[in-house]
Every structure is written in structure tokens, then in C-alpha cells.
C-alpha positions as CSV (number, residue, x, y, z in Angstrom):
1,M,36.9,88.4,-111.2
2,I,35.0,89.2,-114.7
3,P,37.2,88.5,-118.2
4,D,37.3,91.5,-120.1
5,R,35.4,89.9,-123.4
6,Y,32.6,90.1,-121.5
7,T,32.2,92.9,-119.4
8,Q,33.3,95.3,-122.6
9,P,30.3,94.8,-124.8
10,G,28.2,95.9,-122.1
11,L,30.6,98.8,-120.8
12,L,30.1,100.1,-124.5
13,F,26.4,99.9,-125.0
14,A,26.0,102.3,-121.2
15,L,28.4,104.6,-122.3
16,L,26.8,104.8,-126.4
17,L,23.1,105.2,-124.3
18,T,25.0,107.4,-122.1
19,A,26.5,109.9,-124.9
20,V,23.0,110.0,-126.7
21,E,21.1,111.2,-123.1
22,R,23.8,114.0,-123.8
23,A,23.6,115.3,-126.7
24,D,19.4,115.1,-126.8
25,A,19.8,117.3,-123.3
26,G,21.2,120.3,-124.9
27,E,23.7,120.0,-127.9
28,F,22.4,121.0,-130.9
29,D,22.4,119.6,-134.1
30,S,21.8,121.1,-137.7
31,S,22.4,118.2,-139.8
32,R,18.6,116.9,-138.4
33,Y,17.0,120.0,-140.3
34,A,16.9,121.0,-143.6
35,Y,15.8,124.3,-144.0
36,F,17.0,127.9,-142.3
37,R,16.4,131.9,-141.8
38,E,18.6,134.0,-140.5
39,F,18.6,137.3,-138.9
40,V,19.2,140.1,-136.9
41,V,18.1,141.9,-134.0
42,E,18.7,145.6,-134.0
43,S,16.5,146.5,-131.0
44,A,18.8,149.2,-128.3
45,E,18.0,146.8,-126.1
46,E,17.9,143.5,-124.2
47,R,14.2,142.9,-125.1
48,V,11.8,140.0,-125.6
49,V,11.5,140.0,-129.3
50,T,8.9,138.7,-132.1
51,F,8.7,137.5,-135.2
52,R,5.1,135.2,-137.4
53,L,6.2,132.3,-139.3
54,D,5.2,132.6,-142.7
55,D,4.3,130.5,-145.4
56,A,7.8,128.5,-146.5
57,V,8.2,127.9,-142.7
58,F,4.6,126.3,-142.2
59,D,5.8,124.1,-145.9
60,H,8.5,122.4,-144.0
61,C,7.7,122.5,-140.6
62,G,6.4,119.6,-138.9
63,E,2.6,119.5,-138.1
64,D,3.0,119.9,-134.5
65,F,6.6,122.7,-134.8
66,A,8.3,119.8,-133.5
67,D,11.0,120.5,-135.8
68,L,11.1,124.0,-134.7
69,R,14.7,125.8,-133.3
70,L,15.8,128.7,-132.7
71,I,19.8,129.5,-132.4
72,D,21.9,132.3,-131.8
73,W,24.6,132.3,-134.0
74,E,26.2,134.7,-131.9
75,A,28.0,132.8,-129.4
76,E,31.3,130.5,-129.4
77,S,29.1,127.3,-130.1
78,P,25.4,127.3,-131.2
79,V,23.2,127.5,-128.1
80,V,19.7,127.0,-128.1
81,V,17.0,129.7,-127.1
82,P,14.0,129.2,-125.7
83,F,10.9,130.8,-126.9
84,A,7.3,130.9,-126.7
85,L,4.6,129.8,-130.2
86,E,1.5,131.4,-130.1
87,R,-1.3,130.7,-132.3
88,R,-3.3,134.5,-132.3
89,L,-6.7,135.3,-133.9
90,G,-9.0,137.6,-134.2
91,E,-11.0,137.4,-130.7
92,A,-10.7,139.7,-128.5
93,R,-12.2,142.7,-130.1
94,E,-12.1,145.4,-127.2
95,D,-8.1,145.0,-127.0
96,A,-8.3,145.2,-130.8
97,G,-9.8,148.1,-130.9
98,R,-7.3,149.4,-128.0
99,L,-5.4,152.7,-128.5
100,A,-2.1,153.6,-127.0
101,S,-2.1,156.4,-124.4
102,R,-0.6,158.0,-122.3
103,I,-1.5,160.0,-118.8
104,T,0.0,163.3,-119.0
105,A,-2.0,165.2,-115.8
106,V,-3.7,163.4,-112.2
107,E,-5.0,166.6,-110.0
108,E,-7.5,166.7,-107.6
109,K,-9.3,169.7,-107.8
110,E,-11.9,171.5,-105.7
111,N,-15.8,170.2,-104.4
112,N,-14.3,166.9,-104.2
113,L,-13.9,166.2,-108.1
114,L,-10.6,164.2,-109.2
115,E,-9.3,165.4,-113.2
116,V,-7.6,163.4,-115.4
117,E,-5.6,164.1,-118.6
118,A,-4.9,161.7,-121.2
119,R,-3.2,161.5,-125.3
120,L,-3.3,159.0,-128.1
121,T,-0.1,158.5,-128.3
122,G,0.0,156.0,-131.7
123,E,0.8,156.7,-135.1
124,K,-3.0,156.5,-136.7
125,S,-3.7,159.8,-137.1
126,D,-7.4,159.0,-138.1
127,A,-8.1,156.6,-134.5
128,R,-11.7,157.7,-133.5
129,V,-12.2,157.0,-130.0
130,S,-15.9,155.6,-129.1
131,R,-15.2,154.2,-125.5
132,I,-13.1,154.6,-122.6
133,V,-13.1,152.3,-120.1
134,I,-11.9,152.9,-116.4
135,D,-10.2,149.7,-114.5
136,T,-11.1,150.4,-110.9
137,P,-10.0,147.6,-108.4
138,L,-13.1,149.3,-105.4
139,K,-16.5,147.9,-105.0
140,D,-19.6,149.8,-104.4
141,F,-19.1,152.3,-105.6
142,E,-21.2,155.3,-107.9
143,R,-20.1,157.8,-109.7
144,R,-20.7,160.4,-112.0
145,V,-18.3,161.2,-115.3
146,R,-18.0,164.1,-117.8
147,V,-15.4,163.8,-121.5
148,Y,-13.7,166.3,-122.6
149,G,-12.1,166.7,-126.3
150,S,-9.2,169.1,-127.1
151,E,-6.7,169.1,-130.2
152,D,-4.9,171.9,-129.2
153,G,-4.7,170.8,-124.5
154,T,-6.5,174.7,-124.4
155,N,-9.5,174.6,-126.0
156,W,-11.7,171.6,-124.4
157,I,-15.2,170.6,-125.7
158,E,-17.1,168.5,-123.8
159,L,-18.2,165.1,-125.1
160,V,-20.3,163.6,-122.3
161,S,-21.7,164.9,-119.5
162,G,-22.9,163.3,-116.7
163,S,-22.4,159.2,-117.6
164,L,-23.0,157.5,-114.7
165,I,-20.4,154.1,-114.1
166,F,-21.0,151.7,-110.8
167,D,-20.4,148.9,-108.8
168,Y,-23.5,146.9,-107.2
169,S,-21.8,144.5,-106.0
170,R,-23.0,144.5,-102.6
171,Y,-26.5,144.1,-103.9
172,L,-25.7,141.3,-106.6
173,D,-23.3,141.3,-109.8
174,F,-23.8,144.2,-112.0
175,R,-21.4,146.2,-112.9
176,R,-20.5,149.1,-115.6
177,T,-17.2,151.8,-116.1
178,V,-17.3,151.9,-119.8
179,I,-17.9,155.2,-121.3
180,D,-19.5,155.5,-124.8
181,L,-18.6,158.3,-126.8
182,P,-19.6,160.3,-130.2
183,P,-17.1,159.3,-132.7
184,V,-14.5,161.7,-132.1
185,E,-11.1,162.0,-133.9
186,Y,-9.6,163.8,-130.5
187,R,-6.1,162.8,-129.4
188,R,-6.0,164.7,-126.0
189,F,-9.0,164.2,-123.3
190,R,-9.8,164.9,-120.1
191,I,-11.7,163.2,-117.7
192,V,-13.4,164.5,-114.7
193,I,-14.8,162.5,-111.6
194,D,-17.1,163.5,-109.3
195,G,-15.9,162.4,-105.6
196,A,-12.1,161.5,-106.3
197,V,-12.2,160.8,-102.1
198,E,-15.1,158.6,-100.6
199,T,-16.2,158.5,-96.3
200,L,-17.7,155.6,-95.8
201,A,-19.4,154.9,-92.6
202,S,-18.4,151.3,-90.5
203,P,-21.0,149.1,-90.4
204,Y,-20.2,147.7,-86.8
205,R,-21.4,150.4,-84.3
206,E,-19.1,150.9,-80.7
207,I,-22.0,151.2,-77.9
208,A,-21.1,152.5,-74.4
209,R,-22.9,151.7,-71.2
210,T,-23.1,154.4,-68.0
211,E,-24.2,152.0,-64.9
212,V,-25.4,152.8,-61.4
213,D,-26.2,151.2,-59.2
214,G,-26.7,148.1,-61.7
215,E,-28.7,150.6,-63.7
216,V,-28.1,152.0,-67.4
217,F,-27.9,154.5,-66.6
218,M,-26.2,156.1,-70.0
219,E,-26.0,155.2,-73.5
220,E,-23.4,156.1,-75.9
221,T,-23.3,154.5,-79.7
222,R,-20.6,155.6,-81.6
223,T,-19.6,154.7,-85.4
224,T,-16.4,155.1,-87.5
225,E,-15.5,156.5,-90.2
226,S,-12.4,155.9,-93.4
227,V,-11.5,157.3,-96.3
228,R,-11.2,156.0,-99.3
229,P,-9.7,157.3,-103.0
230,F,-11.2,156.4,-105.9
231,R,-8.4,154.3,-107.2
232,I,-7.6,154.4,-111.3
233,D,-5.7,150.9,-112.6
234,A,-5.5,152.2,-116.4
235,L,-7.8,154.5,-118.9
236,R,-8.3,152.7,-122.0
237,F,-9.3,154.8,-125.1
238,L,-11.3,152.3,-127.6
239,E,-12.0,152.4,-130.9
240,T,-14.9,150.9,-132.9
241,R,-13.5,148.9,-135.9
242,E,-15.9,147.3,-138.9
243,D,-16.1,143.7,-138.6
244,E,-13.8,143.7,-141.9
245,E,-11.2,145.1,-140.1
246,V,-11.9,143.1,-137.2
247,E,-11.7,139.8,-139.3
248,K,-7.9,141.2,-140.6
249,L,-6.4,139.7,-138.1
250,L,-7.1,136.7,-139.5
251,A,-4.4,135.4,-142.4
252,T,-4.9,135.4,-146.1
253,Y,-2.9,132.5,-147.2
254,E,-1.5,132.5,-150.4
255,T,-2.0,128.9,-152.2
256,A,0.2,126.8,-154.4
257,T,-2.0,125.8,-157.1
258,V,-5.9,126.2,-158.1
259,L,-7.7,124.3,-160.6
260,I,-11.2,125.2,-161.0
261,Q,-13.1,123.0,-163.2
262,H,-17.3,122.0,-164.1
263,D,-18.5,118.3,-163.7
264,K,-21.2,117.7,-166.1
265,E,-22.6,114.0,-164.1
266,S,-22.7,116.0,-160.6
267,N,-23.6,119.1,-161.7
268,E,-20.8,120.5,-159.0
269,T,-17.9,123.0,-159.7
270,W,-14.5,121.3,-157.8
271,I,-12.1,123.5,-157.0
272,D,-8.5,121.2,-156.4
273,V,-6.2,123.6,-154.7
274,E,-2.2,122.8,-153.2
275,S,-1.6,124.6,-150.7
276,R,1.2,124.9,-148.8
277,D,0.7,123.5,-145.2
278,Q,-0.9,126.4,-144.0
279,P,-2.8,126.6,-140.4
280,L,-7.2,127.5,-142.4
281,L,-10.2,127.7,-140.4
282,E,-12.1,129.5,-143.7
283,L,-12.9,130.2,-146.7
284,E,-13.8,132.1,-149.7
285,L,-14.7,131.8,-153.0
286,L,-14.1,134.4,-155.1
287,T,-17.4,135.3,-157.8
288,E,-19.0,138.5,-159.6
289,E,-21.9,136.3,-159.5
290,R,-24.8,137.9,-157.5
291,N,-27.9,136.3,-156.5
292,F,-27.5,132.4,-155.6
293,R,-27.3,130.4,-153.3
294,R,-25.5,127.1,-152.8
295,V,-24.2,124.3,-150.6
296,V,-20.2,124.0,-150.0
297,K,-18.8,120.7,-149.6
298,L,-14.8,120.8,-148.4
299,L,-13.0,117.3,-149.5
300,L,-9.9,115.9,-148.1
301,P,-7.9,113.3,-150.0
302,A,-9.3,109.6,-148.7
303,T,-5.6,108.3,-146.0
304,G,-4.2,105.3,-146.7
305,K,-6.0,104.4,-150.1
306,G,-4.1,106.6,-153.4
307,D,-7.1,105.4,-154.9
308,G,-8.2,109.4,-156.0
309,K,-11.1,109.1,-153.8
310,W,-12.2,112.7,-151.4
311,V,-13.7,112.3,-147.9
312,T,-16.2,115.3,-146.6
313,A,-14.5,117.0,-144.1
314,A,-16.9,120.3,-143.5
315,T,-20.7,121.3,-145.7
316,G,-21.4,124.7,-145.5
317,R,-23.7,127.6,-147.4
318,V,-22.8,130.4,-149.6
319,F,-25.2,132.9,-150.9
320,R,-25.4,136.4,-152.6
321,Y,-28.0,138.5,-153.1
322,D,-28.3,141.8,-154.8
323,L,-32.2,142.4,-155.6
324,G,-34.3,145.8,-154.8
325,G,-32.9,146.5,-151.3
326,L,-32.0,143.4,-150.7
327,D,-27.9,143.5,-150.4
328,E,-26.8,139.9,-148.0
329,E,-23.9,138.4,-148.8
330,R,-22.0,135.2,-147.2
331,L,-19.6,134.0,-149.6
332,R,-17.1,132.7,-146.4
333,F,-18.0,129.1,-145.2
334,P,-16.3,127.8,-141.8
335,I,-13.0,124.7,-142.3
336,P,-12.0,122.3,-139.0
337,E,-8.7,124.4,-138.1
338,Q,-5.6,122.3,-139.1
339,R,-2.8,122.2,-141.9
340,Y,-4.2,121.6,-144.9
341,G,-2.3,120.7,-148.1
342,R,-4.1,119.1,-150.5
343,Y,-7.8,119.9,-150.3
344,R,-11.1,120.1,-153.3
345,V,-13.8,122.2,-152.3
346,A,-17.7,121.3,-154.4
347,I,-19.9,123.5,-155.5
348,A,-23.6,121.8,-155.4
349,H,-25.7,123.6,-158.6
350,G,-28.5,121.1,-158.3
351,D,-30.7,122.1,-161.1
352,N,-29.6,125.4,-161.3
353,P,-27.2,127.1,-163.8
354,P,-23.2,126.6,-162.2
355,V,-22.3,129.8,-160.7
356,A,-18.6,131.3,-162.4
357,I,-16.0,131.5,-159.7
358,G,-13.0,133.0,-159.7
359,G,-10.7,132.1,-157.3
360,I,-10.9,131.5,-153.5
361,E,-9.6,133.0,-150.5
362,Q,-7.5,131.0,-147.3
363,R,-7.6,132.5,-144.2
364,G,-6.8,130.9,-140.7
365,P,-4.6,132.1,-137.0
366,Y,-1.2,133.7,-137.4
367,Y,1.3,132.4,-135.4
368,D,4.4,134.7,-133.8
369,V,7.5,133.8,-132.4
370,F,8.4,135.7,-128.6
371,F,11.5,134.6,-127.4
372,V,14.7,136.9,-125.5
373,G,17.1,139.1,-127.9
374,T,20.1,139.9,-127.6
375,P,21.2,143.1,-129.9
376,G,23.3,143.3,-132.4
377,H,22.8,139.1,-132.2
378,R,22.6,136.7,-135.8
379,Y,19.8,134.0,-135.3
380,R,19.0,131.6,-137.4
381,L,15.7,129.6,-137.6
382,Y,16.0,126.1,-138.7
383,Y,13.1,123.8,-139.9
384,G,12.5,120.6,-142.5
385,S,13.0,117.2,-140.5
386,A,11.4,113.7,-141.2
387,E,12.1,112.4,-138.0
388,E,9.8,111.0,-136.4
389,S,12.2,111.0,-133.1
390,L,11.8,115.0,-132.3
391,K,9.1,115.7,-130.2
392,A,8.4,119.9,-129.4
393,P,10.2,121.2,-126.9
394,R,9.5,122.0,-124.0
395,Y,10.9,126.1,-122.4
396,D,10.7,128.0,-119.2
397,T,8.8,130.9,-120.8
398,A,7.7,133.0,-117.1
399,V,10.1,135.7,-118.2
400,I,9.1,136.3,-122.0
401,R,5.2,136.3,-120.6
402,L,5.7,138.7,-117.4
403,A,8.0,141.1,-119.8
404,R,5.5,141.3,-122.4
405,K,2.9,142.4,-119.6
406,R,5.5,145.6,-119.0
407,A,6.9,146.3,-123.5
408,S,5.4,145.5,-126.4
409,P,8.2,143.4,-128.2
410,W,10.5,144.1,-130.2
411,T,9.3,143.0,-133.9
412,L,10.8,141.6,-137.1
413,D,9.4,143.1,-140.0
414,A,10.4,139.8,-141.9
415,L,12.2,137.1,-141.1
416,G,15.6,136.3,-143.9
417,D,15.4,134.3,-147.2
418,E,15.0,130.1,-146.8
419,Q,18.4,128.6,-147.0
420,E,19.1,125.2,-148.1
421,N,21.0,124.1,-144.9
422,P,24.0,122.4,-146.3
423,E,24.9,120.1,-143.3
424,F,21.0,118.3,-143.8
425,R,21.7,114.8,-143.8
426,D,18.1,113.1,-144.6
427,R,16.9,110.8,-142.5
428,G,13.6,110.0,-142.5
429,S,14.1,106.6,-143.9
430,G,16.3,104.2,-142.7
431,F,18.6,105.9,-140.3
432,A,16.0,106.9,-137.9
433,F,15.9,103.3,-137.0
434,F,18.6,103.9,-135.2
435,E,17.7,107.0,-133.3
436,S,14.2,105.7,-132.1
437,G,12.9,104.1,-129.2
438,S,13.1,100.8,-130.2
439,F,16.2,100.9,-131.3
440,F,17.7,101.8,-127.5
441,L,15.2,99.3,-125.7
442,I,17.1,96.5,-128.2
443,A,20.3,98.4,-127.1
444,I,19.6,97.8,-123.4
445,V,17.5,94.5,-123.6
446,I,21.2,93.4,-125.4
447,G,23.5,94.9,-122.3
448,V,21.6,94.1,-119.9
449,V,22.3,89.7,-121.6
450,L,25.4,90.2,-122.3
451,L,26.0,91.4,-119.1
452,A,24.6,88.9,-117.4
453,I,26.1,86.1,-119.5
454,A,28.9,87.6,-117.8
455,I,28.4,86.9,-114.3
456,M,26.5,83.5,-114.7
457,T,30.2,82.2,-116.2
458,A,32.9,84.4,-113.5
459,A,30.8,82.3,-111.1
460,R,31.2,78.9,-112.3
461,R,34.4,79.6,-113.4
462,V,34.3,80.3,-109.3
463,E,32.9,77.3,-108.6
464,A,35.1,75.3,-110.0
């Protein structure tokens, strides 16, 4: 029998590791997070809920959002809620201009016509539809389409006469199902499509022969036909947006401090910015000056040196021309997308007089959180941890993705005020070692060594 004084240390380490594994597996420890925001879901039913991360979250959250946790605070004990974090940009111009709509009537008319009526359902009263897209799964077709608009659903005005939609997949990948409209403010539309039902001949032929004394007496060729209705999956009503409106899909993030100074030696204007760790991909200079063109550089602090030196991260050009009939400007320039804290924008003037700069605007993508919310439940969003051992969670978000395709999420207007977590314990320095992989590896090695010593000692006693 192995003595207890040798087995107990190994057993102790084994129990320790088991306890840690169980804690990591599902229990939530709020003391690891410095801040939280609280909110209540007020939707009428259980559904996907979404909210947008703001400057306060960016300011304290880790680089890869590994320390972001959503907790249902209504349960008997805090429950971790799976969520999907989505980065959003104004890239999908067509979808960005899509207007909410509903089909109100479908009818097959005489002369093989298909008539569909729809109306806009969104709250935007000044929406101007410029295109209608007919989504259909059919291949190899050609149809003429007429479009009418109405204010009251009774009096209809023809907007488009005989627009052609088609698919020539039989010959090549050439397809068009978009109908261009003159910009109108009607909220009711009638789409009339010729060829509601199409008769298709089979590409195969059946040949019947009648033979008499080994010779063909009669030969008959038969073909078959099939009927194919014109299937429509969806009607999409699109609104034309100017570039400025589309670009509003980028978030404009506030700066903590901005210091503008002119360096006479280099004849450069320096804009030193203290940001709040927001994700940025574009900067815009604010100035009233005109008729200039300048080279601009984005500079970042040289990491690990602490000597006040800067390294160039991006270079761009800005200009504004306003002379005679010339009226052009580009005061925005792209930068590598990342989370920015402190940076400098240097504007090189060469031998020209300095351009007076009034400030800078910074823009970047939105980050939206999606989760399945329960009506009336109180939730907390925790963040702000310096622990390197925290890893970004990997949740099963399949139901969230599927539910979003069938119904629009319930949108939370704003998170509650940021609160300091009274249970927070800073483990960012020395204590972090005891939760790191190195500590547990050492613990395992020590446990194995103690167990081996105990076995060898027991074996020697048995031999003796």
C-alpha cells in the first residue's frame, strides 16, 4: 500500500486541476471584469435582440473582444448568454437602399398576365423608389413588365411600359431582373408581367414506327409539353442613395483629446489625437481652406521604445479645389483598420503656407451584438479585463443567424450607463501567472514527480 503522505500531494493537484477545468467550463466569475452595463429586454416575445457597442466599451475592452461577456441576471444564478458579434460596414449598397415592403395582392389575369400589387411598409415617408428587382429561381426566360404607381390604391399611373427581364443561361451567363424607374414617391405599386404561365416543349422526341414485312410502313414523331408558371421569390424595392448617405453607415467616433500644432522646422502641421481604442479605417480633415493639395501621413508611437519616436503607418493625399468652374475635394483618407489609441496625423506643406486645420473626424465600422433575448429579463454586459488567460468565446450561433433571416431583430436603443464592478479583482500582473498555462504545466509536472516518488518508495518497501 502506498503511504498517504506521498499520495495526498498528487491527489491535491489532481483535484485542483479538475476544479479549474469545471470553473472554466461554465461558471461565470464576475470578479474578472472591471465594468458592466445593465439593460432590460422589452420585446413582446422571445426573439433575437441586437445592440451596438459604443465608445465606452471600446475604451476598456480587449483588442479582440476576448473579455466581452453577456449575462442573464434574472436566473437563479448568473447565466452566460451566447452571442454573435458582427462587424458592419456600408459595403452592400443595394441592400443598404432596400425599402421594407409587403405584397398585398396576386392575381392571374386574362391574356396570360400575372398582376402583383405591393406597398411600402417602412416609416420613411419621403422614400423614392428607383429600382424594382424581381427575384426568381427560373432560368431561360424572357418577359415584358409594366409598372404602375398609386397614392391611394385606386388610381394608377403607368411608370414603366414594356421593360424586358430575361435569363439566357442556355447560351451564356447573361441575366437581368432589374426594372429601372424614374424616382417616384409612390408607396403602392402594381407590377404586370406577361407570360404568367409558359408552355415548354420537351427537348426529347418519341419516334414510333410501324413495320410490315420488315419494312417501315409508318413513322410518327411525338413531342411532350410541360407547363411552367413564372415563380417569384421576392420583390425588392430599392432607393437610390448619394455617396454621402451610404457612407453614413460608417460610425463617426469621438476623440478624447486633439492637439494641433505647427512644426516650423519641417513645415508640417501635427494633429496629435488621443482616441478611445475605437476601430478606425478612415480619417477626415476639417478645414475651411480651399485650393490646396497636401500629402498626409498617419504616424503611430514606436512600440517598446518610449523615446517619443513615431513610425509611419499610412500615407494619403487630400485636396480641395474651388476656382471658376472647378469644384472638387477629397479630405478623407483611408488608414489600416485596427483599434487606435494614440496617433498623429502629419500634413506636409512643402514650401507652401500652412493650411489651417480646425480638427479631425475619425470613422470606422460598427460592431453589433446579436443574442436571443427573453422579454422582461435583465442583462449585464461585462468587459474590461487585463487577464491574458481570457480567450474569446466560441458560441453556437446557428439559431441566431437563421432567426435573423426570418424576422428583424428587436433593437436596444442604448446600453445602460457604464458602472464599475465592485466585485472586480485586478489579476493583470502577478496573480495572472497562477491562472496561466505555465502554472498548470508546472503543477502537473510536480504532481507526476510526487506520484512517481511515491510509487518507487512503495516498490522498494515491498521488495524489502
